[in-house]
C-alpha positions, 0 to 999 in steps of 0.5 A: 827275243829278250827285247820283246820280253823287255817291251812287255815288261815295261808295258805291264809296269805302265799298266800297274802304275795306271791301275794304282793311280786309278785306285788311289784316285778312287780312294781320294774321291771316297774320302772327299765324299765323306767331308765335302758338300753335295756339289763337290760329290756330284762333280767328282762322280762325273769326273770319275764317270768320264775318265778313259776306260782303256788301260792299255797303251797305244804301244801294247795295242800295236804290238798285239796287232802286229802279232796277230796280223796275217 
């Protein structure tokens, strides 16, 4: 049972790190908006729009599938 807790703890840590990196990237884009040209702003917004939307790793999804699979 403790192994499952350790796995979930690691997965939560990964999610927090991803969220922090996404937040820092958004902050950098906001700072760039203030100091850069219009073209750079458009490119930055397109890159932010096209980033992956899922914050869950493949391992956490597979654990959920195994838990709820009959």
